[in-house]
MDTraj code that builds the backbone (N, CA, C; nanometers):
import mdtraj as md
import numpy as np

residues = "MET VAL TRP TYR GLU ASP GLU VAL GLN ARG VAL GLU LYS GLU ARG SER THR LEU LYS TYR GLU PRO GLU THR VAL PHE TYR GLY SER SER SER PHE THR LEU TRP PRO GLY MET TYR GLN ASP PHE ALA GLU LEU LYS PRO ILE ASN LEU GLY PHE GLY GLY SER THR LEU ALA ALA CYS VAL TRP PHE PHE GLU ARG ILE MET THR THR VAL THR THR PRO GLN ARG PHE VAL VAL TYR ALA GLY ASP ASN ASP LEU GLY ASP GLY ARG HIS PRO THR GLU VAL LEU LEU PHE TYR ARG GLN LEU ILE ARG LEU VAL ARG ASP ARG PHE GLY ALA ILE PRO CYS PHE PHE VAL SER ILE LYS PRO SER ILE GLN ARG TRP GLU ILE ILE ASP SER ILE ARG THR ALA ASN GLU LEU ILE ARG GLU GLU THR GLY LYS ASP THR GLN GLN HIS TYR ILE ASP ILE PHE PRO HIS MET VAL ASN TYR GLN GLY TYR PRO ARG LYS SER LEU PHE GLU ALA ASP GLY LEU HIS LEU SER GLY ASP GLY TYR ALA ILE TRP LYS LYS LEU ILE SER GLU HIS ILE HIS ALA ALA ALA GLY ALA ASP THR LEU HIS GLN THR PRO".split()
xyz = np.array([
    [0.0801, -0.1244, -0.0001],
    [-0.0005, -0.0006, -0.0016],
    [0.0936, 0.1346, 0.0017],
    [0.2183, 0.1069, -0.0083],
    [0.2988, 0.2270, 0.0266],
    [0.2868, 0.3313, -0.1184],
    [0.2532, 0.2681, -0.2238],
    [0.2437, 0.3479, -0.3425],
    [0.1259, 0.4675, -0.3449],
    [0.0275, 0.4505, -0.2311],
    [-0.0734, 0.5318, -0.2176],
    [-0.0163, 0.6480, -0.1179],
    [0.0933, 0.6490, -0.0595],
    [0.1280, 0.7432, 0.0475],
    [0.1124, 0.8884, 0.0081],
    [0.1585, 0.9219, -0.1171],
    [0.1552, 1.0705, -0.1496],
    [0.0174, 1.1122, -0.1629],
    [-0.0703, 1.0289, -0.2224],
    [-0.2154, 1.0574, -0.2582],
    [-0.2828, 1.0518, -0.1077],
    [-0.2650, 0.9800, -0.0151],
    [-0.3286, 0.9683, 0.1065],
    [-0.2771, 1.1083, 0.1883],
    [-0.1465, 1.1497, 0.1808],
    [-0.1060, 1.2627, 0.2548],
    [-0.1921, 1.3704, 0.2031],
    [-0.1980, 1.4027, 0.0725],
    [-0.2756, 1.4925, 0.0179],
    [-0.4338, 1.4931, 0.0631],
    [-0.4931, 1.3828, 0.0776],
    [-0.6330, 1.3757, 0.1263],
    [-0.6333, 1.4243, 0.2562],
    [-0.5326, 1.3989, 0.3415],
    [-0.5526, 1.4115, 0.4905],
    [-0.5503, 1.5688, 0.5069],
    [-0.5007, 1.6480, 0.4130],
    [-0.5097, 1.7893, 0.4224],
    [-0.6391, 1.8620, 0.3562],
    [-0.7021, 1.7713, 0.3029],
    [-0.8357, 1.8262, 0.2358],
    [-0.9342, 1.8926, 0.3349],
    [-0.9591, 1.8535, 0.4483],
    [-1.0370, 1.9095, 0.5574],
    [-0.9959, 2.0557, 0.5746],
    [-0.8660, 2.0835, 0.5838],
    [-0.8132, 2.2123, 0.6254],
    [-0.8526, 2.3164, 0.5052],
    [-0.8934, 2.2611, 0.3852],
    [-0.9149, 2.3680, 0.2757],
    [-1.0853, 2.4152, 0.2782],
    [-1.1510, 2.3496, 0.3767],
    [-1.2936, 2.3823, 0.3650],
    [-1.3167, 2.4774, 0.4832],
    [-1.4240, 2.5569, 0.4773],
    [-1.4687, 2.6619, 0.5761],
    [-1.5890, 2.6023, 0.6407],
    [-1.6171, 2.4733, 0.6292],
    [-1.7472, 2.4354, 0.7002],
    [-1.7144, 2.2798, 0.7285],
    [-1.8147, 2.2396, 0.8140],
    [-1.7973, 2.0783, 0.8697],
    [-1.8563, 2.0044, 0.7678],
    [-1.7727, 1.9203, 0.7084],
    [-1.8482, 1.8307, 0.6032],
    [-1.9543, 1.7513, 0.6464],
    [-2.0666, 1.7370, 0.5668],
    [-2.1796, 1.6631, 0.5782],
    [-2.1885, 1.5370, 0.4899],
    [-2.1090, 1.5476, 0.3813],
    [-2.1075, 1.4309, 0.2643],
    [-1.9712, 1.3780, 0.2434],
    [-1.9369, 1.2802, 0.2769],
    [-1.8106, 1.2155, 0.2492],
    [-1.8137, 1.1434, 0.1083],
    [-1.7312, 1.1845, 0.0249],
    [-1.7052, 1.1111, -0.1092],
    [-1.5689, 1.0437, -0.0846],
    [-1.5830, 0.9006, -0.1110],
    [-1.4342, 0.8322, -0.0972],
    [-1.4497, 0.7181, -0.1799],
    [-1.3188, 0.6967, -0.2320],
    [-1.3103, 0.6051, -0.3388],
    [-1.1908, 0.6399, -0.4122],
    [-1.2109, 0.6033, -0.5587],
    [-1.0872, 0.6091, -0.6546],
    [-1.0839, 0.7402, -0.7290],
    [-1.0060, 0.7308, -0.8452],
    [-0.9846, 0.8599, -0.9047],
    [-1.1083, 0.9307, -0.9872],
    [-1.2166, 0.8508, -1.0150],
    [-1.3396, 0.8927, -1.0615],
    [-1.3915, 1.0131, -0.9611],
    [-1.3724, 0.9944, -0.8310],
    [-1.3992, 1.0975, -0.7352],
    [-1.2839, 1.2112, -0.7420],
    [-1.1680, 1.1486, -0.7209],
    [-1.0519, 1.2541, -0.7024],
    [-1.0413, 1.3519, -0.8178],
    [-1.0713, 1.2935, -0.9297],
    [-1.0514, 1.3860, -1.0529],
    [-1.1825, 1.4837, -1.0879],
    [-1.3023, 1.4567, -1.0165],
    [-1.4219, 1.5426, -1.0489],
    [-1.3908, 1.6798, -1.0158],
    [-1.3897, 1.7641, -1.1342],
    [-1.3556, 1.9194, -1.1131],
    [-1.4330, 1.9835, -1.0401],
    [-1.5750, 1.9595, -1.0690],
    [-1.6649, 2.0576, -1.0039],
    [-1.7515, 1.9900, -0.8910],
    [-1.6787, 1.9025, -0.8253],
    [-1.7665, 1.8244, -0.7041],
    [-1.8007, 1.9255, -0.6011],
    [-1.7366, 2.0304, -0.5525],
    [-1.7398, 2.1014, -0.4554],
    [-1.8872, 2.2021, -0.4914],
    [-1.8644, 2.2342, -0.6305],
    [-1.9955, 2.3116, -0.6606],
    [-2.1180, 2.2227, -0.7059],
    [-2.0903, 2.1180, -0.7518],
    [-2.2024, 2.0326, -0.7864],
    [-2.2962, 1.9872, -0.6717],
    [-2.2275, 1.9663, -0.5641],
    [-2.2946, 1.9100, -0.4484],
    [-2.2811, 2.0111, -0.3104],
    [-2.2832, 2.1450, -0.3454],
    [-2.2457, 2.2511, -0.2646],
    [-2.3631, 2.2436, -0.1350],
    [-2.4772, 2.2165, -0.1709],
    [-2.5920, 2.2263, -0.0670],
    [-2.5626, 2.0912, 0.0263],
    [-2.4871, 2.0025, -0.0116],
    [-2.4435, 1.8796, 0.0584],
    [-2.3306, 1.9067, 0.1544],
    [-2.2711, 1.9909, 0.1513],
    [-2.1337, 2.0305, 0.2160],
    [-2.0485, 1.9139, 0.2024],
    [-2.0059, 1.8714, 0.0857],
    [-1.9073, 1.7781, 0.0601],
    [-1.7613, 1.7827, 0.1027],
    [-1.6990, 1.6745, 0.1096],
    [-1.5683, 1.6551, 0.1251],
    [-1.5219, 1.5564, 0.0367],
    [-1.4160, 1.5778, -0.0625],
    [-1.3628, 1.4772, -0.1502],
    [-1.2454, 1.4038, -0.0998],
    [-1.2626, 1.2887, -0.0393],
    [-1.1581, 1.1984, 0.0216],
    [-1.1362, 1.0816, -0.0689],
    [-1.1512, 1.1138, -0.2027],
    [-1.0965, 1.0032, -0.3037],
    [-0.9536, 1.0388, -0.3244],
    [-0.8875, 0.9078, -0.3379],
    [-0.7364, 0.9052, -0.3930],
    [-0.7089, 0.8148, -0.5050],
    [-0.6281, 0.8640, -0.5795],
    [-0.6115, 0.8054, -0.7150],
    [-0.5534, 0.6777, -0.7140],
    [-0.6176, 0.5877, -0.7998],
    [-0.5828, 0.4429, -0.8163],
    [-0.6185, 0.3582, -0.6945],
    [-0.7122, 0.4222, -0.6079],
    [-0.7436, 0.3270, -0.4842],
    [-0.8463, 0.2326, -0.5325],
    [-0.8198, 0.1121, -0.4713],
    [-0.9111, -0.0029, -0.4718],
    [-0.9916, -0.0042, -0.3441],
    [-1.0925, -0.1051, -0.3486],
    [-1.1777, -0.0910, -0.2307],
    [-1.1004, -0.1599, -0.1095],
    [-0.9972, -0.2433, -0.1522],
    [-0.9045, -0.3015, -0.0367],
    [-0.8292, -0.1697, 0.0209],
    [-0.7946, -0.0883, -0.0654],
    [-0.7018, 0.0319, -0.0080],
    [-0.7902, 0.1312, 0.0722],
    [-0.9302, 0.1460, 0.0175],
    [-1.0334, 0.2182, 0.0935],
    [-1.0341, 0.1631, 0.2431],
    [-1.0314, 0.0305, 0.2619],
    [-1.0335, -0.0221, 0.3763],
    [-0.9285, -0.0042, 0.4653],
    [-0.8165, -0.0312, 0.3819],
    [-0.6694, -0.0084, 0.4560],
    [-0.6550, 0.1307, 0.5195],
    [-0.6901, 0.2215, 0.4399],
    [-0.6707, 0.3485, 0.4966],
    [-0.7767, 0.4377, 0.5707],
    [-0.8995, 0.3646, 0.5751],
    [-1.0120, 0.4257, 0.6165],
    [-0.9781, 0.5100, 0.7617],
    [-0.9282, 0.4435, 0.8620],
    [-0.9177, 0.4966, 0.9979],
    [-0.8371, 0.6216, 1.0006],
    [-0.7264, 0.6023, 0.8975],
    [-0.6362, 0.7244, 0.8790],
    [-0.6932, 0.8477, 0.8410],
    [-0.7626, 0.8277, 0.7373],
    [-0.8217, 0.9279, 0.6467],
    [-0.9436, 0.9828, 0.7155],
    [-1.0215, 0.9093, 0.7809],
    [-1.1455, 0.9680, 0.8362],
    [-1.1328, 1.0247, 0.9606],
    [-1.0240, 1.0380, 1.0175],
    [-0.9957, 1.1246, 1.1226],
    [-1.0109, 1.2664, 1.0954],
    [-1.0140, 1.3131, 0.9752],
    [-1.0336, 1.4344, 0.9171],
    [-1.1760, 1.4850, 0.9298],
    [-1.2610, 1.3857, 0.9581],
    [-1.4153, 1.4507, 0.9520],
    [-1.4851, 1.3727, 1.0870],
    [-1.5884, 1.4487, 1.1247],
    [-1.6253, 1.3956, 1.2749],
    [-1.7689, 1.3564, 1.2690],
    [-1.8678, 1.4227, 1.2100],
    [-2.0059, 1.3964, 1.2074],
    [-2.0774, 1.3970, 1.0778],
    [-2.0341, 1.3266, 0.9794],
    [-2.0953, 1.3390, 0.8592],
    [-2.2438, 1.2810, 0.8422],
    [-2.3207, 1.3115, 0.7554],
    [-2.4645, 1.2802, 0.7662],
    [-2.4684, 1.1688, 0.6621],
    [-2.3752, 1.1589, 0.5557],
    [-2.4011, 1.0549, 0.4571],
    [-2.2549, 1.0195, 0.4064],
    [-2.2324, 0.8961, 0.3459],
    [-2.1163, 0.8575, 0.2809],
    [-2.1405, 0.7920, 0.1504],
    [-2.0696, 0.8527, 0.0537],
    [-2.0779, 0.8018, -0.0931],
    [-1.9574, 0.7509, -0.1373],
    [-1.9628, 0.6100, -0.2078],
    [-1.8364, 0.5347, -0.2461],
    [-1.8445, 0.5101, -0.3677],
    [-1.7288, 0.5329, -0.4405],
    [-1.7155, 0.4826, -0.5754],
    [-1.5650, 0.4049, -0.5727],
    [-1.5666, 0.2690, -0.5668],
    [-1.4378, 0.1846, -0.5775],
    [-1.4899, 0.0472, -0.6230],
    [-1.3787, -0.0308, -0.6465],
    [-1.4033, -0.1742, -0.7020],
    [-1.3491, -0.1858, -0.8413],
    [-1.3616, -0.0722, -0.9072],
    [-1.3022, -0.0686, -1.0448],
    [-1.1660, -0.1070, -1.0621],
    [-1.0864, -0.0621, -0.9736],
    [-0.9543, -0.0884, -0.9912],
    [-0.9216, -0.2212, -0.9361],
    [-0.9883, -0.2765, -0.8189],
    [-0.9779, -0.3895, -0.7809],
    [-0.9868, -0.5296, -0.8872],
    [-1.1076, -0.5046, -0.9619],
    [-1.1155, -0.6012, -1.0805],
    [-1.0177, -0.5828, -1.1872],
    [-0.9640, -0.4520, -1.2120],
    [-0.8635, -0.4236, -1.3036],
    [-0.7328, -0.4975, -1.2626],
    [-0.7179, -0.5043, -1.1215],
    [-0.5904, -0.5575, -1.0824],
    [-0.5994, -0.7336, -1.0772],
    [-0.7287, -0.7822, -1.1313],
    [-0.7431, -0.9356, -1.1246],
    [-0.8151, -0.9920, -1.0047],
    [-0.8732, -0.9103, -0.9179],
    [-0.9543, -0.9653, -0.8167],
    [-1.0656, -1.0192, -0.8484],
    [-1.1192, -1.1295, -0.7845],
    [-1.2534, -1.1777, -0.8115],
    [-1.3666, -1.0916, -0.7572],
    [-1.4913, -1.0806, -0.8380],
    [-1.6121, -1.0186, -0.7756],
    [-1.6467, -1.0437, -0.6384],
    [-1.6141, -1.1680, -0.5994],
    [-1.6675, -1.1926, -0.4466],
    [-1.5804, -1.1337, -0.3461],
    [-1.4356, -1.1191, -0.3905],
    [-1.3246, -1.0274, -0.3366],
    [-1.3735, -0.8980, -0.3159],
    [-1.4279, -0.8339, -0.4191],
    [-1.4867, -0.6812, -0.4147],
    [-1.5906, -0.6715, -0.3140],
    [-1.6751, -0.7716, -0.3215],
    [-1.7978, -0.7664, -0.2088],
    [-1.7621, -0.7633, -0.0771],
    [-1.6504, -0.8656, -0.0560],
    [-1.6083, -0.8679, 0.0865],
    [-1.5310, -0.7432, 0.1336],
    [-1.4628, -0.6942, 0.0504],
    [-1.4051, -0.5394, 0.0767],
    [-1.5263, -0.4504, 0.1088],
    [-1.6172, -0.4468, 0.0215],
    [-1.7220, -0.3557, 0.0429],
    [-1.7890, -0.3808, 0.1685],
    [-1.8168, -0.5020, 0.2120],
    [-1.8738, -0.5346, 0.3561],
    [-1.7896, -0.4813, 0.4448],
    [-1.6564, -0.4860, 0.4407],
    [-1.5513, -0.4455, 0.5443],
    [-1.5706, -0.3069, 0.5540],
    [-1.5778, -0.2403, 0.4359],
    [-1.5754, -0.0629, 0.4554],
    [-1.7035, -0.0254, 0.5107],
    [-1.8311, -0.0845, 0.4815],
    [-1.9389, -0.0474, 0.5419],
    [-1.9296, -0.0828, 0.7030],
    [-1.8738, -0.1928, 0.7441],
    [-1.8498, -0.2106, 0.8805],
    [-1.7651, -0.1038, 0.9429],
    [-1.6846, -0.0550, 0.8893],
    [-1.5764, 0.0589, 0.9375],
    [-1.6665, 0.1647, 0.9555],
    [-1.7478, 0.2002, 0.8524],
    [-1.8398, 0.3289, 0.8630],
    [-1.9165, 0.3152, 0.9663],
    [-2.0058, 0.2186, 0.9946],
    [-2.0934, 0.1919, 1.0926],
    [-2.0312, 0.2018, 1.2257],
    [-1.8896, 0.1600, 1.2313],
    [-1.8426, 0.1708, 1.3675],
    [-1.7901, 0.2883, 1.4009],
    [-1.7564, 0.3860, 1.3079],
    [-1.7164, 0.5048, 1.3250],
    [-1.8106, 0.6211, 1.3109],
    [-1.9132, 0.6040, 1.2321],
    [-2.0187, 0.7050, 1.2184],
    [-2.1647, 0.6566, 1.2526],
    [-2.1722, 0.5529, 1.2797],
    [-2.3101, 0.4930, 1.3069],
    [-2.4009, 0.4587, 1.2026],
    [-2.5318, 0.4726, 1.1983],
    [-2.5994, 0.4204, 1.0932],
    [-2.6518, 0.5421, 0.9947],
    [-2.5453, 0.5955, 0.9497],
    [-2.5848, 0.6973, 0.8443],
    [-2.5947, 0.6305, 0.7114],
    [-2.6709, 0.6924, 0.6245],
    [-2.7015, 0.6391, 0.4791],
    [-2.5797, 0.6302, 0.4025],
    [-2.5418, 0.5060, 0.3410],
    [-2.4308, 0.4837, 0.2633],
    [-2.4755, 0.4606, 0.1078],
    [-2.4062, 0.5305, 0.0203],
    [-2.4488, 0.5231, -0.1222],
    [-2.3398, 0.4679, -0.1906],
    [-2.3562, 0.3558, -0.2683],
    [-2.2572, 0.2804, -0.3325],
    [-2.2756, 0.3284, -0.4895],
    [-2.1810, 0.3942, -0.5741],
    [-2.2090, 0.4375, -0.6947],
    [-2.1510, 0.2886, -0.7758],
    [-2.2447, 0.2257, -0.8695],
    [-2.2118, 0.1158, -0.9232],
    [-2.0786, 0.1209, -1.0176],
    [-1.9971, 0.0113, -1.0429],
    [-1.8805, 0.0168, -1.1030],
    [-1.9205, 0.0506, -1.2479],
    [-1.8442, 0.1442, -1.3099],
    [-1.8943, 0.1949, -1.4385],
    [-1.8518, 0.0975, -1.5548],
    [-1.9118, 0.0989, -1.6662],
    [-1.8627, 0.0258, -1.8014],
    [-1.7670, 0.0962, -1.8580],
    [-1.6439, 0.0790, -1.8367],
    [-1.5355, 0.1634, -1.9227],
    [-1.4957, 0.0913, -2.0548],
    [-1.4418, 0.1820, -2.1413],
    [-1.4081, 0.1117, -2.2629],
    [-1.2717, 0.0507, -2.2311],
    [-1.1845, 0.0948, -2.1668],
    [-1.0499, 0.0422, -2.1480],
    [-1.0635, -0.0864, -2.0716],
    [-1.1790, -0.1072, -1.9890],
    [-1.1738, -0.2290, -1.9208],
    [-1.2854, -0.3080, -1.9689],
    [-1.3269, -0.3073, -2.1007],
    [-1.4302, -0.3926, -2.1397],
    [-1.4131, -0.5408, -2.1523],
    [-1.2898, -0.5796, -2.1464],
    [-1.2526, -0.7197, -2.1404],
    [-1.2879, -0.7902, -2.0191],
    [-1.3261, -0.6941, -1.9012],
    [-1.3473, -0.7669, -1.7702],
    [-1.5012, -0.7338, -1.7400],
    [-1.5990, -0.6874, -1.8359],
    [-1.7107, -0.6367, -1.8381],
    [-1.8088, -0.7471, -1.7632],
    [-1.7823, -0.8721, -1.7774],
    [-1.8557, -0.9809, -1.7094],
    [-1.8276, -0.9587, -1.5680],
    [-1.6987, -0.9594, -1.5077],
    [-1.6567, -0.9298, -1.3756],
    [-1.7365, -0.8109, -1.3172],
    [-1.7219, -0.6990, -1.3865],
    [-1.7974, -0.5741, -1.3594],
    [-1.9380, -0.5982, -1.3215],
    [-2.0202, -0.6757, -1.4044],
    [-2.1580, -0.6854, -1.3969],
    [-2.1776, -0.7752, -1.2656],
    [-2.0934, -0.8758, -1.2493],
    [-2.1155, -0.9536, -1.1337],
    [-2.0912, -0.8934, -0.9988],
    [-1.9848, -0.8177, -1.0021],
    [-1.9548, -0.7611, -0.8752],
    [-2.0672, -0.6288, -0.8445],
    [-2.1006, -0.5814, -0.9335],
    [-2.2148, -0.4842, -0.9224],
    [-2.3490, -0.5511, -0.8692],
    [-2.3806, -0.6657, -0.9201],
    [-2.4871, -0.7409, -0.8849],
    [-2.4778, -0.7866, -0.7466],
    [-2.3659, -0.8299, -0.7100],
    [-2.3367, -0.8862, -0.5713],
    [-2.3687, -0.7572, -0.4719],
    [-2.3150, -0.6416, -0.5105],
    [-2.3175, -0.5407, -0.4196],
    [-2.4637, -0.4875, -0.4051],
    [-2.5218, -0.4816, -0.5214],
    [-2.6649, -0.4486, -0.5252],
    [-2.7455, -0.5252, -0.4322],
    [-2.7204, -0.6503, -0.4299],
    [-2.7989, -0.7590, -0.3440],
    [-2.7522, -0.7233, -0.1887],
    [-2.6387, -0.6819, -0.1818],
    [-2.5779, -0.6531, -0.0640],
    [-2.6652, -0.5306, 0.0204],
    [-2.6613, -0.4139, -0.0774],
    [-2.7332, -0.2980, -0.0198],
    [-2.8796, -0.3256, 0.0111],
    [-2.9464, -0.4243, -0.0704],
    [-3.0787, -0.4543, -0.0302],
    [-3.1031, -0.5113, 0.1009],
    [-3.0025, -0.5303, 0.1918],
    [-3.0249, -0.5902, 0.3194],
    [-3.0281, -0.5042, 0.4110],
    [-3.0124, -0.3692, 0.3841],
    [-3.0081, -0.2627, 0.4848],
    [-3.0630, -0.1379, 0.4384],
    [-3.1688, -0.0924, 0.5052],
    [-3.2353, 0.0336, 0.4541],
    [-3.1579, 0.1473, 0.4460],
    [-3.0418, 0.1423, 0.5233],
    [-2.9566, 0.2583, 0.5099],
    [-2.8305, 0.2514, 0.4201],
    [-2.8427, 0.1369, 0.3337],
    [-2.7461, 0.1334, 0.2149],
    [-2.8334, 0.1560, 0.0943],
    [-2.7557, 0.2188, -0.0164],
    [-2.8332, 0.2674, -0.1353],
    [-2.7422, 0.2246, -0.2643],
    [-2.7937, 0.1701, -0.3503],
    [-2.7240, 0.1350, -0.4677],
    [-2.7550, 0.2289, -0.5845],
    [-2.6573, 0.3136, -0.6350],
    [-2.6747, 0.4022, -0.7399],
    [-2.6462, 0.3348, -0.8750],
    [-2.7312, 0.2888, -0.9654],
    [-2.6869, 0.2284, -1.0759],
    [-2.6699, 0.3262, -1.1862],
    [-2.5348, 0.3609, -1.2237],
    [-2.4904, 0.4509, -1.3365],
    [-2.4737, 0.3586, -1.4649],
    [-2.4651, 0.2230, -1.4476],
    [-2.4359, 0.1387, -1.5512],
    [-2.5065, 0.1701, -1.6830],
    [-2.6508, 0.1418, -1.6656],
    [-2.7379, 0.1703, -1.7891],
    [-2.7394, 0.3125, -1.8600],
    [-2.6834, 0.4209, -1.7686],
    [-2.6944, 0.5409, -1.8372],
    [-2.5621, 0.5799, -1.9069],
    [-2.4639, 0.4785, -1.8850],
    [-2.3425, 0.5144, -1.9564],
    [-2.2994, 0.4151, -2.0766],
    [-2.4184, 0.3445, -2.1221],
    [-2.3897, 0.2486, -2.2485],
    [-2.4921, 0.2987, -2.3470],
    [-2.4817, 0.2630, -2.4670],
    [-2.5519, 0.2888, -2.5666],
    [-2.6672, 0.1841, -2.6070],
    [-2.7333, 0.1933, -2.7155],
    [-2.8441, 0.1084, -2.7329],
    [-2.7970, -0.0461, -2.7646],
    [-2.6636, -0.0462, -2.8049],
    [-2.5896, -0.1833, -2.8153],
    [-2.5310, -0.2185, -2.6742],
    [-2.5420, -0.1395, -2.5759],
    [-2.4802, -0.1952, -2.4519],
    [-2.3385, -0.1695, -2.4315],
    [-2.2800, -0.0906, -2.5196],
    [-2.1408, -0.0601, -2.5183],
    [-2.1131, 0.0864, -2.4645],
    [-2.0139, 0.1175, -2.3740],
    [-1.9954, 0.2277, -2.3347],
    [-1.9813, 0.3432, -2.4220],
    [-2.0738, 0.4664, -2.3981],
    [-2.0784, 0.5931, -2.4833],
    [-1.9372, 0.6710, -2.4673],
    [-1.8733, 0.6589, -2.5815],
    [-1.7390, 0.7344, -2.6018],
    [-1.7410, 0.8608, -2.5314],
    [-1.8493, 0.9485, -2.5571],
    [-1.8468, 1.0809, -2.5204],
    [-1.8575, 1.1051, -2.3794],
    [-1.8662, 0.9880, -2.2843],
    [-1.8849, 1.0050, -2.1388],
    [-1.7343, 0.9648, -2.0892],
    [-1.6260, 0.9601, -2.1768],
    [-1.4895, 0.9145, -2.1187],
    [-1.3976, 1.0163, -2.1713],
    [-1.2861, 1.0264, -2.1183],
    [-1.1769, 1.0855, -2.1536],
    [-1.1083, 1.0075, -2.2791],
    [-1.0160, 1.0397, -2.3198],
    [-0.9402, 0.9820, -2.4398],
    [-0.8781, 0.8553, -2.3916],
    [-0.8582, 0.8370, -2.2686],
    [-0.7944, 0.7011, -2.2138],
    [-0.9086, 0.5883, -2.2068],
    [-1.0300, 0.6130, -2.2284],
    [-1.1419, 0.5272, -2.2066],
    [-1.1661, 0.4713, -2.0904],
    [-1.1237, 0.5404, -1.9853],
    [-1.1391, 0.4942, -1.8443],
    [-1.2004, 0.6121, -1.7561],
    [-1.1271, 0.7300, -1.7490],
    [-1.1823, 0.8296, -1.6768],
    [-1.2917, 0.9138, -1.7360],
    [-1.3740, 0.9848, -1.6650],
    [-1.5046, 1.0500, -1.7044],
    [-1.4638, 1.1610, -1.7648],
    [-1.5531, 1.2023, -1.8745],
    [-1.5432, 1.3476, -1.9263],
    [-1.6526, 1.4201, -1.8602],
    [-1.6455, 1.5529, -1.8910],
    [-1.7541, 1.6378, -1.8474],
    [-1.8924, 1.5887, -1.8534],
    [-1.9204, 1.5397, -1.9754],
    [-2.0566, 1.4726, -1.9819],
    [-2.0812, 1.3547, -1.8947],
    [-1.9783, 1.2647, -1.8688],
    [-1.9881, 1.1705, -1.7707],
    [-2.0267, 1.2112, -1.6334],
    [-1.9543, 1.3105, -1.5915],
    [-1.9699, 1.3728, -1.4640],
    [-2.1327, 1.4249, -1.4518],
    [-2.1636, 1.4981, -1.5407],
    [-2.2956, 1.5493, -1.5541],
    [-2.4024, 1.4384, -1.5190],
    [-2.3869, 1.3282, -1.5656],
    [-2.4754, 1.2171, -1.5502],
    [-2.4705, 1.1723, -1.4147],
    [-2.3405, 1.1562, -1.3594],
    [-2.3074, 1.1118, -1.2177],
    [-2.3884, 1.2141, -1.1182],
    [-2.3566, 1.3341, -1.1311],
    [-2.4070, 1.4448, -1.0566],
    [-2.5590, 1.4239, -1.0406],
    [-2.6276, 1.4108, -1.1661],
    [-2.7626, 1.3931, -1.1540],
    [-2.8191, 1.2754, -1.0832],
    [-2.7659, 1.1734, -1.1104],
    [-2.7971, 1.0483, -1.0520],
    [-2.7847, 1.0268, -0.8884],
    [-2.6521, 1.0789, -0.8609],
    [-2.6149, 1.0711, -0.7216],
    [-2.7151, 1.1631, -0.6363],
    [-2.7266, 1.2891, -0.6941],
    [-2.8117, 1.3814, -0.6357],
    [-2.9525, 1.3237, -0.6063],
    [-3.0035, 1.2751, -0.6978],
    [-3.1466, 1.2177, -0.7130],
    [-3.1639, 1.1120, -0.6008],
    [-3.0632, 1.0276, -0.5876],
    [-3.0651, 0.9186, -0.4938],
    [-3.0525, 0.9743, -0.3540],
    [-2.9523, 1.0658, -0.3336],
    [-2.9376, 1.1274, -0.2050],
    [-3.0571, 1.1874, -0.1667],
    [-3.1321, 1.2766, -0.2380],
    [-3.2473, 1.3491, -0.1886],
    [-3.3649, 1.2587, -0.1746],
    [-3.3671, 1.1444, -0.2775],
    [-3.4696, 1.0420, -0.2356],
    [-3.4630, 0.9980, -0.0937],
    [-3.3640, 0.9530, -0.0638],
    [-3.3219, 0.8747, 0.0523],
    [-3.3521, 0.9788, 0.1683],
    [-3.3238, 1.1012, 0.1576],
    [-3.3469, 1.1831, 0.2721],
    [-3.4941, 1.2131, 0.2918],
    [-3.5707, 1.2117, 0.1678],
    [-3.7063, 1.2128, 0.1598],
    [-3.7796, 1.0861, 0.2429],
    [-3.7151, 0.9712, 0.2072],
    [-3.7737, 0.8469, 0.2777],
    [-3.7481, 0.8522, 0.4112],
    [-3.6285, 0.9001, 0.4666],
    [-3.6047, 0.9166, 0.6042],
    [-3.6919, 0.9999, 0.6788],
    [-3.7259, 1.1198, 0.5992],
    [-3.8329, 1.1981, 0.6697],
    [-3.9607, 1.1458, 0.7011],
    [-3.9994, 1.0646, 0.5874],
    [-4.1358, 0.9968, 0.5941],
    [-4.1289, 0.8834, 0.7046],
    [-4.0179, 0.8155, 0.7325],
    [-4.0132, 0.7258, 0.8310],
    [-4.0236, 0.7835, 0.9695],
    [-3.9808, 0.9040, 0.9965],
    [-3.9665, 0.9740, 1.1177],
    [-4.1053, 1.0492, 1.1305],
    [-4.1736, 1.0460, 1.0339],
    [-4.3127, 1.1195, 1.0792],
    [-4.4154, 1.0379, 1.1528],
    [-4.4488, 1.1015, 1.2546],
    [-4.5396, 1.0187, 1.3548],
    [-4.6799, 0.9830, 1.2918],
])
top = md.Topology()
chain = top.add_chain()
for i, resn in enumerate(residues, 1):
    res = top.add_residue(resn, chain, resSeq=i)
    for name in ("N", "CA", "C"):
        top.add_atom(name, md.element.get_by_symbol(name[0]), res)
traj = md.Trajectory(xyz[None], top)
């Protein structure tokens, strides 16, 4: 895990750049790290971007306690990771196990706050492992269905064309990282799910 050290040190300083107490933690890999307008896109949710480049779900678990000392009482937790685990050759069931470990860590530190998992994207560069991506997504979708405070954000069908292949316009030239159009889709879907979950919680609390 030593190759993440520079990125983790950068993330540890992120809290000091904010003038508010973060309410929404974004945690995961470079799809979050490279999001140029995240703080503007989710301003009303008081976000903090704790993504670090190249991270796997395994790395998210490994560095969790260290990185999360920078936040105290978030209201929600948004995750995008697993992409790089599969790219490194891990099996979808391993991805599920690391996801479970991450959620357990969130629960231990922050309690029963809503957790949102952004599904692993169908990228051009990793099309050869698309079956593993689909399997990992389905395993995590099933997992989130066991807990009313876990939410699965399915970006997959919004990023493919009518033939089921990734839409080139949603990716940078490398075929892996998101373009501005890709982030626009993610912003819409993530916002919709967070607000829908908040509405559901309000309904559940109504006497």
